[in-house]
Every structure is written in C-alpha cells, then in structure tokens.
MARPAKE-785022 format. One record per residue (C-alpha): residue number from 1; x, y, z. Coordinates in nm, 3 decimals, always signed. Example, Ala and Ser with C-alpha at 12.3 -4.5 7.8 and 13.67 -1.06 7.14 Angstrom:
MARPAKE-785022
k_c1_c2_c3
1_+1.230_-0.450_+0.780
2_+1.367_-0.106_+0.714
END
This chain:
MARPAKE-785022
k_c1_c2_c3
1_-1.626_+0.511_+1.886
2_-1.711_+0.767_+1.618
3_-1.896_+0.643_+1.310
4_-1.687_+0.832_+1.055
5_-1.893_+0.724_+0.755
6_-2.198_+0.882_+0.919
7_-2.000_+1.184_+1.035
8_-1.868_+1.255_+0.684
9_-2.216_+1.232_+0.532
10_-2.350_+1.469_+0.798
11_-2.067_+1.713_+0.728
12_-2.143_+1.708_+0.355
13_-2.511_+1.765_+0.430
14_-2.418_+2.069_+0.638
15_-2.226_+2.204_+0.338
16_-2.502_+2.114_+0.089
17_-2.852_+2.044_+0.220
18_-2.930_+1.855_-0.103
19_-2.612_+1.645_-0.085
20_-2.768_+1.297_-0.050
21_-3.011_+1.344_-0.338
22_-2.742_+1.495_-0.559
23_-2.495_+1.219_-0.488
24_-2.757_+0.952_-0.561
25_-2.852_+1.118_-0.890
26_-2.493_+1.146_-1.010
27_-2.413_+0.790_-0.902
28_-2.698_+0.679_-1.128
29_-2.540_+0.872_-1.417
30_-2.194_+0.730_-1.358
31_-2.295_+0.364_-1.322
32_-2.398_+0.288_-1.685
33_-2.091_+0.468_-1.820
34_-1.868_+0.259_-1.599
35_-2.046_-0.056_-1.716
36_-1.975_+0.041_-2.079
37_-1.608_+0.095_-1.994
38_-1.582_-0.242_-1.821
39_-1.741_-0.416_-2.120
40_-1.479_-0.263_-2.351
41_-1.195_-0.345_-2.109
42_-1.304_-0.708_-2.111
43_-1.213_-0.717_-2.481
44_-0.853_-0.645_-2.386
45_-0.851_-0.268_-2.444
46_-0.742_-0.087_-2.127
47_-0.908_+0.239_-2.247
48_-0.654_+0.443_-2.050
49_-0.808_+0.785_-2.114
50_-1.160_+0.675_-2.026
51_-1.028_+0.491_-1.722
52_-0.864_+0.808_-1.590
53_-1.180_+1.010_-1.648
54_-1.385_+0.746_-1.470
55_-1.150_+0.742_-1.169
56_-1.175_+1.118_-1.135
57_-1.554_+1.102_-1.164
58_-1.561_+0.849_-0.880
59_-1.339_+1.077_-0.671
60_-1.562_+1.378_-0.734
61_-1.868_+1.171_-0.641
62_-1.724_+1.020_-0.323
63_-1.502_+1.298_-0.186
64_-1.656_+1.627_-0.299
65_-1.986_+1.805_-0.344
66_-1.871_+1.980_-0.661
67_-2.163_+1.879_-0.879
68_-2.081_+2.127_-1.158
69_-1.734_+1.982_-1.205
70_-1.868_+1.627_-1.183
71_-2.129_+1.703_-1.449
72_-1.857_+1.827_-1.683
73_-1.629_+1.532_-1.612
74_-1.913_+1.286_-1.673
75_-1.971_+1.443_-2.015
76_-1.599_+1.405_-2.094
77_-1.608_+1.044_-1.977
78_-1.910_+0.962_-2.194
79_-1.752_+1.121_-2.501
80_-1.423_+0.938_-2.450
81_-1.591_+0.599_-2.471
82_-1.654_+0.658_-2.842
83_-1.281_+0.647_-2.922
84_-1.110_+0.309_-2.869
85_-0.761_+0.440_-2.954
86_-0.633_+0.559_-2.616
87_-0.279_+0.425_-2.579
88_-0.150_+0.784_-2.581
89_-0.298_+0.831_-2.233
90_-0.062_+0.569_-2.090
91_+0.252_+0.767_-2.176
92_+0.455_+1.021_-1.979
93_+0.366_+1.383_-2.060
94_+0.654_+1.577_-2.211
95_+0.556_+1.918_-2.075
96_+0.577_+1.837_-1.702
97_+0.691_+1.475_-1.675
98_+0.360_+1.353_-1.529
99_+0.141_+1.053_-1.607
100_-0.237_+1.057_-1.629
101_-0.297_+1.333_-1.887
102_-0.674_+1.307_-1.844
103_-0.659_+1.383_-1.472
104_-0.726_+1.735_-1.349
105_-0.635_+1.655_-0.989
106_-0.263_+1.668_-0.916
107_-0.270_+1.389_-0.658
108_-0.411_+1.148_-0.916
109_-0.111_+1.224_-1.137
110_+0.114_+1.137_-0.843
111_-0.073_+0.809_-0.805
112_-0.030_+0.734_-1.178
113_+0.339_+0.825_-1.154
114_+0.423_+0.574_-0.882
115_+0.252_+0.296_-1.079
116_+0.452_+0.394_-1.388
117_+0.777_+0.413_-1.191
118_+0.726_+0.061_-1.057
119_+0.676_-0.063_-1.414
120_+0.980_+0.126_-1.543
121_+1.196_+0.003_-1.255
122_+1.099_-0.358_-1.328
123_+1.191_-0.306_-1.694
124_+1.518_-0.127_-1.615
125_+1.411_+0.185_-1.806
126_+1.455_+0.550_-1.710
127_+1.171_+0.804_-1.752
128_+1.194_+1.020_-2.062
129_+1.125_+1.355_-1.895
130_+1.207_+1.535_-1.567
131_+0.943_+1.521_-1.290
132_+0.858_+1.891_-1.293
133_+0.498_+1.817_-1.190
134_+0.625_+1.709_-0.845
135_+0.705_+2.072_-0.757
136_+0.436_+2.096_-0.481
137_+0.636_+1.844_-0.270
138_+0.983_+1.886_-0.422
139_+1.160_+1.988_-0.098
140_+1.123_+1.863_+0.261
141_+0.957_+2.188_+0.367
142_+0.713_+2.186_+0.076
143_+0.634_+1.819_+0.134
144_+0.558_+1.867_+0.505
145_+0.351_+2.178_+0.433
146_+0.146_+1.996_+0.167
147_+0.083_+1.697_+0.396
148_-0.013_+1.921_+0.688
149_-0.256_+2.100_+0.459
150_-0.425_+1.774_+0.356
151_-0.429_+1.593_+0.689
152_-0.740_+1.766_+0.823
153_-1.067_+1.801_+0.629
154_-1.324_+2.070_+0.703
155_-1.606_+1.931_+0.494
156_-1.885_+2.142_+0.644
157_-1.697_+2.453_+0.527
158_-1.562_+2.362_+0.182
159_-1.734_+2.038_+0.074
160_-1.407_+1.848_+0.034
161_-1.292_+1.526_+0.203
162_-0.912_+1.534_+0.171
163_-0.863_+1.169_+0.273
164_-0.815_+1.027_-0.078
165_-0.557_+1.287_-0.182
166_-0.368_+1.237_+0.143
167_-0.372_+0.860_+0.097
168_-0.254_+0.868_-0.263
169_+0.039_+1.099_-0.199
170_+0.155_+0.930_+0.122
171_+0.137_+0.591_-0.051
172_+0.359_+0.727_-0.330
173_+0.598_+0.892_-0.084
174_+0.624_+0.575_+0.124
175_+0.721_+0.374_-0.182
176_+0.973_+0.639_-0.285
177_+1.128_+0.656_+0.062
178_+1.100_+0.298_+0.196
179_+1.094_+0.056_-0.099
180_+1.464_+0.014_-0.164
181_+1.428_-0.058_-0.535
182_+1.208_+0.249_-0.589
183_+1.426_+0.472_-0.368
184_+1.735_+0.364_-0.561
185_+1.552_+0.411_-0.891
186_+1.461_+0.771_-0.802
187_+1.816_+0.853_-0.699
188_+1.968_+0.700_-1.013
189_+1.714_+0.782_-1.284
190_+1.472_+1.061_-1.196
191_+1.553_+1.418_-1.293
192_+1.365_+1.720_-1.159
193_+1.313_+1.567_-0.814
194_+1.591_+1.521_-0.558
195_+1.513_+1.235_-0.317
196_+1.780_+1.308_-0.053
197_+1.840_+1.137_+0.282
198_+1.715_+1.457_+0.451
199_+1.393_+1.435_+0.250
200_+1.338_+1.074_+0.354
201_+1.411_+1.157_+0.719
202_+1.167_+1.449_+0.717
203_+0.893_+1.228_+0.571
204_+0.957_+0.951_+0.825
205_+0.932_+1.202_+1.111
206_+0.605_+1.339_+0.975
207_+0.466_+0.988_+0.930
208_+0.555_+0.883_+1.285
209_+0.394_+1.196_+1.428
210_+0.077_+1.119_+1.231
211_+0.027_+0.774_+1.391
212_-0.241_+0.783_+1.664
213_-0.108_+0.662_+1.998
214_-0.448_+0.524_+2.108
215_-0.546_+0.316_+1.803
216_-0.201_+0.266_+1.651
217_-0.366_+0.363_+1.321
218_-0.322_+0.638_+1.067
219_-0.613_+0.821_+0.909
220_-0.761_+1.150_+0.797
221_-0.856_+1.403_+1.059
222_-1.194_+1.578_+1.048
223_-1.262_+1.922_+1.185
224_-1.622_+1.950_+1.302
225_-1.830_+2.241_+1.417
226_-1.922_+2.099_+1.755
227_-1.670_+1.823_+1.843
228_-1.340_+1.972_+1.739
229_-1.093_+1.763_+1.538
230_-1.162_+1.388_+1.530
231_-0.899_+1.135_+1.416
232_-1.016_+0.842_+1.205
233_-0.872_+0.490_+1.198
234_-0.829_+0.425_+0.826
235_-0.752_+0.069_+0.714
236_-0.609_+0.158_+0.374
237_-0.386_+0.442_+0.492
238_-0.264_+0.229_+0.781
239_-0.189_-0.065_+0.553
240_+0.024_+0.148_+0.321
241_+0.219_+0.299_+0.608
242_+0.290_-0.043_+0.759
243_+0.348_-0.234_+0.436
244_+0.590_+0.007_+0.271
245_+0.786_+0.033_+0.594
246_+0.805_-0.349_+0.603
247_+0.636_-0.360_+0.942
248_+0.894_-0.134_+1.109
249_+0.636_+0.067_+1.304
250_+0.539_+0.107_+1.668
251_+0.226_+0.021_+1.869
252_+0.161_-0.327_+1.729
253_-0.071_-0.432_+2.012
254_-0.291_-0.130_+1.943
255_-0.278_-0.196_+1.568
256_-0.401_-0.555_+1.611
257_-0.669_-0.455_+1.860
258_-0.802_-0.185_+1.629
259_-0.788_-0.407_+1.320
260_-0.989_-0.680_+1.493
261_-1.236_-0.429_+1.636
262_-1.326_-0.272_+1.300
263_-1.389_-0.598_+1.112
264_-1.761_-0.538_+1.060
265_-1.739_-0.163_+0.997
266_-1.753_+0.004_+0.656
267_-1.438_+0.074_+0.452
268_-1.217_+0.272_+0.485
269_-1.288_+0.266_+0.858
270_-1.344_-0.109_+0.858
271_-1.308_-0.422_+0.643
272_-1.646_-0.426_+0.469
273_-1.784_-0.263_+0.157
274_-2.159_-0.249_+0.096
275_-2.208_-0.474_+0.398
276_-1.979_-0.758_+0.288
277_-1.612_-0.847_+0.279
278_-1.384_-0.742_-0.005
279_-1.060_-0.901_-0.128
280_-0.872_-0.572_-0.139
281_-0.940_-0.519_+0.230
282_-0.889_-0.889_+0.309
283_-0.541_-0.860_+0.159
284_-0.459_-0.544_+0.355
285_-0.572_-0.696_+0.684
286_-0.389_-1.025_+0.630
287_-0.063_-0.853_+0.543
288_-0.093_-0.626_+0.847
289_-0.135_-0.936_+1.064
290_+0.156_-1.110_+0.894
291_+0.396_-0.817_+0.941
292_+0.312_-0.782_+1.309
293_+0.257_-1.150_+1.398
294_+0.564_-1.187_+1.617
295_+0.485_-0.864_+1.805
296_+0.161_-0.983_+1.972
297_+0.062_-1.256_+2.217
298_-0.099_-1.593_+2.142
299_-0.451_-1.483_+2.233
300_-0.432_-1.200_+1.983
301_-0.285_-1.431_+1.720
302_-0.572_-1.678_+1.768
303_-0.829_-1.402_+1.721
304_-0.656_-1.289_+1.402
305_-0.638_-1.649_+1.274
306_-1.011_-1.692_+1.315
307_-1.078_-1.377_+1.115
308_-0.837_-1.473_+0.836
309_-1.014_-1.809_+0.810
310_-1.346_-1.625_+0.791
311_-1.246_-1.399_+0.503
312_-1.068_-1.684_+0.323
313_-1.393_-1.881_+0.325
314_-1.575_-1.574_+0.193
315_-1.320_-1.527_-0.085
316_-1.345_-1.886_-0.206
317_-1.724_-1.917_-0.183
318_-1.860_-1.566_-0.249
319_-1.607_-1.368_-0.454
320_-1.520_-1.633_-0.713
321_-1.688_-1.818_-0.998
322_-1.647_-2.198_-1.036
323_-1.415_-2.155_-1.336
324_-1.157_-1.952_-1.143
325_-1.286_-1.602_-1.209
326_-1.326_-1.318_-0.964
327_-1.655_-1.129_-0.952
328_-1.600_-0.761_-1.028
329_-1.750_-0.493_-0.804
330_-1.758_-0.166_-1.003
331_-1.856_+0.025_-0.688
332_-1.513_-0.057_-0.544
333_-1.269_-0.156_-0.819
334_-1.167_+0.064_-1.110
335_-1.121_-0.227_-1.352
336_-1.187_-0.597_-1.398
337_-0.813_-0.654_-1.366
338_-0.819_-0.498_-1.021
339_-1.073_-0.754_-0.898
340_-0.836_-1.030_-1.010
341_-0.528_-0.858_-0.870
342_-0.667_-0.820_-0.519
343_-0.832_-1.163_-0.515
344_-0.502_-1.324_-0.615
345_-0.305_-1.101_-0.376
346_-0.523_-1.201_-0.083
347_-0.503_-1.574_-0.155
348_-0.127_-1.545_-0.203
349_-0.081_-1.343_+0.116
350_-0.294_-1.592_+0.310
351_-0.063_-1.870_+0.187
352_-0.340_-2.053_+0.005
353_-0.128_-2.142_-0.298
354_+0.173_-2.265_-0.102
355_+0.276_-2.619_-0.014
356_+0.372_-2.530_+0.345
357_+0.160_-2.396_+0.630
358_+0.121_-2.016_+0.625
359_+0.195_-1.797_+0.926
360_-0.158_-1.803_+1.067
361_-0.245_-2.175_+1.066
362_-0.072_-2.511_+1.113
363_-0.138_-2.678_+0.777
364_-0.129_-2.595_+0.405
365_-0.427_-2.596_+0.169
366_-0.424_-2.896_-0.068
367_-0.663_-2.733_-0.317
368_-0.448_-2.422_-0.349
369_-0.212_-2.514_-0.635
370_-0.497_-2.635_-0.857
371_-0.691_-2.314_-0.798
372_-0.378_-2.116_-0.878
373_-0.366_-2.278_-1.222
374_-0.738_-2.239_-1.276
375_-0.717_-1.862_-1.215
376_-0.423_-1.833_-1.457
377_-0.624_-1.999_-1.731
378_-0.925_-1.778_-1.659
379_-0.719_-1.459_-1.693
380_-0.581_-1.587_-2.024
381_-0.923_-1.685_-2.154
382_-1.071_-1.346_-2.059
383_-0.794_-1.169_-2.250
384_-0.724_-0.936_-1.958
385_-0.405_-0.743_-2.025
386_-0.417_-0.429_-1.810
387_-0.137_-0.371_-1.560
388_-0.329_-0.516_-1.266
389_-0.428_-0.832_-1.450
390_-0.067_-0.876_-1.559
391_+0.049_-0.828_-1.200
392_-0.202_-1.088_-1.083
393_-0.071_-1.332_-1.342
394_+0.287_-1.271_-1.230
395_+0.194_-1.352_-0.870
396_+0.022_-1.671_-0.980
397_+0.322_-1.784_-1.187
398_+0.553_-1.712_-0.892
399_+0.326_-1.916_-0.665
400_+0.267_-2.227_-0.876
401_+0.453_-2.198_-1.204
402_+0.320_-2.125_-1.551
403_+0.012_-2.343_-1.601
404_-0.090_-2.202_-1.941
END
C-alpha cells in the first residue's frame, strides 16, 4: 500500500528542494498568530476576517509550495488581528454573491457558501444576492470539467496538491444535490445558479465513476514521474460522499475493510493526526460504520465495534478536560468551537448520550446524559458563540435537553 503522506512530501521536494525547511519555517510563523486568534475567539469574538485569512494560510502551508503568497497572506493575517470589529466578513458579498470576502481562493468561498446556506435554510431566509461567483461550475459541463481538472494533482510539476479544493467543492455539491432541504432551498431561493435534475444526475454519475472499485474509497489522484497515476484512499472525502448520499453507495464490504485497515495511518489517509486519534476523524469513521452496518457480516461488525470502543475511550480520557471541555488542537481545527463540535458530534454519533443501546454495542452508557449536560455548561461558561460551538450546543440540547 502506498504511503501517500510520504509520497506527497517527496513530490513537493522534487518541485522545491528546500520544501521541508521552508514549510517548517512558515509553520513556525503561523503558529503564534493562530494562538493569538484563538485567545481572542475565546472571548466570544469570532474574528471572521482573521479566521478566513488564517484558514487560507493553513491551506497555502499544507497544500502548496507558494512561499511568496504565504508570506503575503501571513502579513495580512497578522495585521487583521489588530482590528476586533470583523462582523462585516460574515456577510454575503454584493458584487458576486459569495461569502468569505477575505479568501483569495475560489474553492474556499464555495466552502463558506455552503455553511452560510445551511444557516439561511435553517432560519428560513433567502440570500440577498445572486450566486454569480459559482460561474466556474454553473452548468453540468462546466462542473464536470472543473472536477476532472482537480481530481489529479501533479505536485512535482506545479507544487500544488489539489486534494483540499476537490474535497471542499465536492462536499458542497453533495449537500446541494443530495441533502433534500438544501436541494429544495437552492431550487426555491437561489438566483444565478440553476440546480436542475440534469445537473444533479451529471454530478452523481461523476461521483460514482470516481469511487475506486478496489478500496471502495474516494480520494485525490496523484500523477508521479515514475509510477504513473496513484489513487489515494481519503477518509474525509469518502465520508462526505457516503454521508451526504445517506449511505446509498456501492462496495460496502470494501469500504469497511479499507476503513479498518487505515486506522493507524495518518489523516487524511487514515484516522490519526500527529500520531493520535482525533474526534473529527472518529466521528467520520463511526458514521461510515453506522450507515453501512447492515451491509456487512458479523465478523466485520465485531471488528468495527472494537475500534469504535477504542476511539470512544480515547475521546473520554484524552480529548476532554474533567469539567466537560474539549482540548483544542490548532494544528487540526480552525477554531475552539470546532474542537467542541466534533467532540460532541462523535459522542452523539456513537450513541453515548442516549438512553438506549447504539448500533454498535448491546447496552447504553449510563454516564452519557450527565456528560451531555456538563459539556453544555462548559460551552456556556466559555462564552463560545461561533457557528460550530452553536451547532455543538444544538446537538447537545437535542440529545439530553437544555441543562443550562
């Protein structure tokens, strides 16, 4: 099995012989700025503009070797931290209908858009402006051409790993096409983008063709000088494709086998980050298992149950504080709220808060409801009010009622 993390680093080093040293130096510049942002966010200020600049800096650091652009973006990020009034950066842009005005990369605007659309749909509000910024994928032909252009990276030639852009746009498209409430919202409320049945069908066909028949997984493809094109098994991309299609995918035996096999590998080609588990990935894996549970045999189910129990123990003993807090990991999450959101999402998906036995074991967890309340109170006491913290709180209230 190909070690894609190693392969990608080698490909970047072929493009830039000084890649490892440069990446390390810029990571050292980004880290203290991100710590300053997190400290401000903990006061209840989402710092939307700075947050967008930070996310793009992380993308440049992890998926490119464009040090000149990263240097400039880091300067912008540092300057933005001096201004606490950033609510303007949360609003839709009048000129093109996009969200994320501080992003340069188009795919990050698409990612911001789908988050905003989910919020608007929940509130029953229509967007103010037409979605002109969606022009690159506005028709079935344009959409397929864009996806085909992003599916395969040639890092040794251009210093760009296209995986993150591909993942962001396919995650948005899958919500638009397969989440009924979002699909209906687009058809009823969005101007400047026509989500037709033909568009949805073309995307579904492309998505099915992208699934690997050996692993059952989806992932970025990597063109190499000496081995041709290699197809990765990407946990995050696979999760989105399965989750937004509500488990209506093929090759479930292969999906389970691959998921179990990559447990100890590094994200996104495995479950672990910096050598340890992570609640974001724990949630993805557990939901994958849940959606395909009835499609595999008892032996496979038992293996999956053991691994869910393993990551549940890790979540409760390693990722949490005694007072119901979740320990942030700035190298993975983009905000403190995100650490809470994925910790809560994993525990909820694993059935820890429920009073009945979840899908993967034969008994409920008696300590779950009390922990549910403890986490609610911790979020309130921390004053976390970004979208992800709010979403975490909503899940907790749905699971065990309002404890605050």
